[in-house]
C-alpha positions in Angstrom: 87.0 109.7 54.2 84.1 107.5 53.3 83.2 109.1 50.5 86.6 108.9 48.5 86.8 105.4 49.0 85.6 102.7 46.4 82.8 100.0 47.6 85.6 97.8 47.5 88.1 99.6 49.4 85.5 100.2 52.2 84.3 96.5 52.3 88.3 95.6 52.6 88.7 98.4 55.5 85.4 97.2 57.6 87.1 93.5 57.2 90.3 94.2 58.4 89.0 96.0 61.6 87.8 99.7 60.5 84.4 99.1 62.6 84.3 102.8 63.9 82.7 105.3 61.8 82.8 109.3 62.8 79.0 111.0 61.6 80.4 114.7 61.5 77.8 117.2 61.6 78.0 120.7 60.4 75.4 123.5 59.3 74.9 126.2 57.3 74.0 129.7 58.9 74.9 133.0 59.5 77.9 134.2 61.7 78.3 137.6 60.8 79.3 139.6 57.6 82.7 138.3 57.4 82.5 134.4 58.0 81.3 131.7 55.0 77.8 129.8 55.4 79.4 127.0 55.7 81.8 127.2 58.7 80.4 124.3 60.4 80.5 121.7 57.6 84.1 122.8 56.9 85.2 122.5 60.9 83.3 119.3 61.6 85.1 117.6 58.5 88.3 118.7 59.6 88.0 117.6 62.9 86.7 114.5 62.5 89.7 113.7 60.2 91.9 114.4 62.2 90.3 112.3 65.0 89.9 109.9 62.8 93.8 109.8 61.6 94.5 109.9 65.8 92.3 106.9 66.6 93.5 104.9 63.5 91.1 101.9 62.1 88.7 105.0 61.8 86.1 106.1 58.7 84.8 109.5 58.6 81.7 109.4 56.4 80.2 112.8 54.6 79.3 115.8 56.8 75.5 116.2 57.6 75.0 119.6 56.5 71.5 120.4 56.9 70.5 120.8 60.5 67.8 122.7 62.3 68.7 126.1 62.5 65.3 128.0 63.8 61.8 128.1 62.3 61.4 128.8 58.5 57.9 130.6 59.0 57.8 132.8 60.3 61.6 133.0 60.4 63.5 132.6 63.9 67.3 132.2 65.0 69.3 132.0 62.1 66.6 131.8 59.7 66.4 135.7 59.9 69.6 136.2 57.9 70.3 135.3 54.1 71.9 131.9 53.2 70.7 129.7 56.5 69.7 126.3 55.8 67.0 125.1 58.3 65.3 121.6 58.4 62.7 120.6 61.0 63.9 118.5 64.3 62.2 115.5 63.2 63.5 115.4 59.8 67.0 115.7 61.2 66.5 112.8 63.7 65.5 110.7 60.7 68.3 112.0 58.5 70.7 110.5 61.3 68.8 107.4 62.2 68.8 106.4 58.6 72.4 107.2 58.1 73.4 105.1 60.9 71.5 102.2 59.8 73.2 102.1 56.6 76.2 102.0 58.2 75.2 99.5 60.5 74.0 97.2 58.3 77.5 97.4 56.5 79.5 96.5 59.4 80.4 99.5 61.6 79.8 98.6 65.3 80.8 101.7 66.4 79.0 105.0 65.0 79.8 108.3 66.9 77.7 111.3 65.9 80.4 114.6 66.1 78.0 117.4 66.2 80.0 121.0 65.6 77.9 123.0 67.7 75.2 122.9 70.4 71.6 124.0 68.9 71.0 120.3 68.0 72.7 118.2 70.6 69.6 117.1 72.4 68.4 115.5 68.7 71.6 113.8 68.4 71.5 112.4 71.9 67.5 111.5 71.2 68.7 109.2 68.1 71.8 107.9 69.9 69.5 106.8 72.9 66.9 105.1 70.6 69.5 103.8 68.5 71.8 102.1 71.8 68.2 101.0 73.0 67.8 99.1 69.5 
């Protein structure tokens, strides 16, 4: 888990071949009265950790928690329910692009966006296509 390492520990891991990083993407949204708002973040983080362990030599970036969840004003989609946090699609894509550029700068060569659910898959693909072209 990247955020549990020191900069020196991370540099050593990258230098020794850990050049793949998973970027788990969750979200904060309602799913009914008995499910916690952050379930996507927890699930994305756990799945990314399991995948990294199976792959070996893979680092897991912090979970991206702020994602497009619907129009804020007027509220649409999940934004009609208390606790949902939404950001505009362009802001989400900018966050992914900036995170990937930062990770690339430090030596990661394979940067994988690991989205937890379908609402923002198109945004992930847009960013991946742009970065792959660059």
